[in-house]
C-alpha positions in Angstrom: 59.0 -24.7 37.5 57.3 -23.2 40.4 56.1 -20.7 38.0 54.5 -23.2 35.5 53.0 -25.2 38.3 51.4 -22.0 39.6 50.1 -21.0 36.2 48.7 -24.5 35.8 46.6 -24.5 39.2 45.5 -20.7 38.2 44.2 -21.8 34.8 42.3 -24.9 36.4 40.7 -22.7 38.7 39.6 -20.1 36.3 38.3 -22.3 34.0 35.2 -22.6 35.9 33.3 -19.4 35.5 31.8 -20.0 39.1 35.3 -20.5 40.4 36.8 -17.6 38.7 33.9 -15.1 39.9 34.5 -16.3 43.0 37.9 -15.6 43.1 37.6 -12.2 41.4 34.9 -11.5 44.2 37.3 -12.7 47.1 40.1 -10.5 45.7 37.6 -7.4 45.2 36.7 -7.7 49.0 40.4 -7.7 50.2 41.4 -4.8 48.3 38.3 -2.8 49.6 39.3 -4.1 52.9 42.7 -2.8 52.6 41.5 0.6 51.2 39.3 0.6 54.3 42.4 0.1 56.7 44.2 2.9 55.1 41.3 5.6 55.0 40.6 4.7 58.5 44.1 5.2 59.5 44.6 8.0 57.5 41.6 9.3 59.6 43.0 8.4 62.6 46.2 10.4 62.1 44.5 13.1 60.8 42.0 13.2 63.9 45.0 13.0 66.1 47.0 15.7 63.9 49.4 13.2 63.6 51.8 13.3 60.7 51.6 10.6 57.9 54.1 7.9 57.1 55.2 10.1 54.0 55.3 13.3 56.3 57.6 11.1 58.5 59.8 10.2 56.0 60.1 13.7 54.4 61.1 15.0 57.7 63.5 12.2 58.4 65.5 13.0 55.4 65.4 16.6 56.2 66.8 15.9 60.1 69.4 13.7 58.2 70.5 16.7 55.8 70.7 19.1 58.7 72.9 16.9 60.7 75.4 16.1 57.9 75.1 20.4 57.2 75.8 20.7 60.9 78.8 18.2 60.9 80.3 20.1 57.7 79.9 23.4 59.6 81.5 22.1 62.9 84.4 20.6 60.4 84.8 24.0 58.7 84.9 25.6 62.1 87.2 23.5 63.8 89.6 24.1 60.6 89.2 27.9 61.2 89.4 27.6 65.0 91.8 25.3 66.5 90.7 24.1 69.7 93.4 23.9 72.3 93.2 21.0 74.6 95.0 22.8 77.0 92.6 26.1 76.9 90.3 26.7 79.8 87.9 28.6 77.8 85.9 25.7 76.4 
């Protein structure tokens, strides 16, 4: 029901060519604004030599993989070299 009402409203809004052009202009300006913000943020990160979001996400995945690998190696070592709680060499 909500979708039908929304479609009906958009249909009425776009029926008038002047209103349709105004809507298209507003949407275009919003998209341009978003692009400018993204470009500005990208330039700021580059100017400050900060990693991008994509770089941070990739690095985070690598850190997670390294932690899992370190745990796996630690588990393997603990099986090969059992640690004695009474041993003072630790």
